[in-house]
C-alpha positions in Angstrom: -7.0 16.5 -24.0 -4.6 13.7 -24.8 -2.0 12.3 -22.4 1.2 11.3 -24.0 1.9 7.6 -23.9 -1.4 6.9 -22.2 -2.8 3.4 -22.7 -5.0 3.2 -25.9 -4.4 7.0 -26.3 -7.3 7.9 -24.0 -7.9 11.3 -22.6 -8.0 12.5 -19.0 -11.2 13.7 -17.4 -9.2 16.4 -15.6 -8.0 19.7 -17.0 -4.4 20.5 -17.4 -2.9 21.9 -14.2 -5.4 20.1 -11.8 -4.0 17.7 -9.2 -5.8 14.8 -10.8 -4.2 15.6 -14.2 -0.7 15.6 -12.6 -1.3 12.3 -10.9 -2.6 10.8 -14.1 0.5 12.0 -15.9 2.7 10.4 -13.3 0.9 7.1 -13.6 0.9 7.2 -17.4 4.6 8.0 -17.4 5.4 5.0 -15.1 3.2 2.7 -17.2 4.9 3.8 -20.4 8.4 3.3 -18.9 7.9 0.1 -16.9 4.6 -1.4 -18.0 3.3 -1.3 -14.4 2.3 1.3 -11.9 3.3 0.8 -8.3 1.5 2.8 -5.6 4.6 3.5 -3.7 6.3 5.1 -6.8 3.3 7.3 -7.5 3.1 8.4 -3.9 6.8 9.3 -3.8 6.7 11.2 -7.1 3.4 12.8 -6.2 4.9 14.1 -2.9 7.8 15.5 -4.8 6.1 17.1 -7.8 2.4 17.6 -6.7 2.9 18.3 -3.0 -0.4 16.8 -1.9 -1.4 14.5 0.9 -1.0 10.7 0.4 -4.8 10.3 0.6 -5.4 12.6 -2.4 -2.6 10.9 -4.3 -4.1 7.5 -3.6 -7.5 8.7 -4.7 -6.1 10.1 -8.0 -4.3 6.8 -8.6 -7.5 4.8 -7.8 -9.4 6.9 -10.4 -6.6 6.2 -12.9 -6.7 2.5 -12.3 -10.5 2.2 -12.5 -10.5 4.4 -15.7 -7.9 2.2 -17.4 -9.0 -1.0 -15.7 -5.5 -1.5 -14.2 -5.4 -3.8 -11.2 -2.6 -3.7 -8.5 -0.5 -6.8 -8.1 -2.5 -9.6 -6.4 -2.0 -10.2 -2.7 -0.9 -13.6 -1.5 -3.5 -15.5 0.4 -3.1 -18.3 3.0 -5.6 -19.9 5.3 -8.3 -17.4 4.1 -6.3 -14.3 5.0 -4.7 -11.9 2.5 -1.3 -10.5 3.1 -1.5 -6.7 3.6 -0.5 -4.5 0.7 2.9 -2.9 0.8 3.1 0.6 2.3 0.2 0.1 4.7 0.2 0.1 8.4 -0.8 -3.5 8.4 2.2 -4.4 6.3 4.5 -2.6 8.8 3.0 -4.4 11.7 3.3 -7.8 10.0 7.0 -7.1 9.2 7.5 -6.2 12.8 5.8 -9.4 13.9 8.1 -11.4 11.7 11.1 -9.7 13.3 9.8 -10.4 16.8 9.0 -14.1 15.8 12.6 -14.5 14.7 13.8 -13.3 18.2 11.3 -15.1 20.4 10.4 -18.1 18.4 6.9 -19.5 17.9 5.5 -18.4 21.3 2.5 -16.4 20.1 1.6 -15.1 23.5 5.1 -13.8 24.1 5.1 -12.1 20.6 1.7 -10.5 21.3 2.7 -9.2 24.8 6.0 -7.8 23.5 4.3 -6.1 20.5 1.5 -4.6 22.5 3.8 -3.2 25.2 6.1 -1.6 22.5 3.2 -0.4 20.2 3.2 3.1 21.6 6.9 3.5 21.1 6.6 2.6 17.5 3.6 4.9 17.1 1.0 2.2 16.5 -2.3 1.9 18.2 -2.7 -1.1 20.5 -6.0 -2.1 18.8 -4.4 -2.0 15.3 -1.5 -4.2 16.5 -4.0 -6.7 18.1 -6.1 -6.9 15.0 -3.1 -7.3 12.7 -1.5 -9.9 14.9 -4.7 -11.9 14.8 -4.6 -11.9 11.0 -0.9 -12.5 10.9 -1.3 -15.6 13.1 -4.1 -17.0 11.0 -2.1 -16.3 7.8 0.9 -18.3 9.1 -1.2 -21.0 10.7 -1.2 -21.8 14.4 2.3 -22.2 15.7 
């Protein structure tokens, strides 16, 4: 079955009405309108119109990208560390670390202590915060 406005007029491996077909339709619509497909937009539209969990929506989008050979926007890389993708827990922790750094300055130990003590309040696991802070520090270089 053909999908309107799909790249190269390809067909979907899913049957009409299946969750995968709906996700592919959303991705094709975004690609036809904007020329790019952002994960956050697919997730938002998928929640609204498909009503599935984020994981199943991401899986469907991953299938669509591999089928059409679409790659997400490249991540910036510094000091051998890639910046986390938008919409991930890592990206949230890195943004929080940037906020704390603005308040406390370049004292890494103080930043780490403050974030680890407030991790539970922000519903992050302490181990995730510790791992992400390590990458965040290497990305920005030692300060």
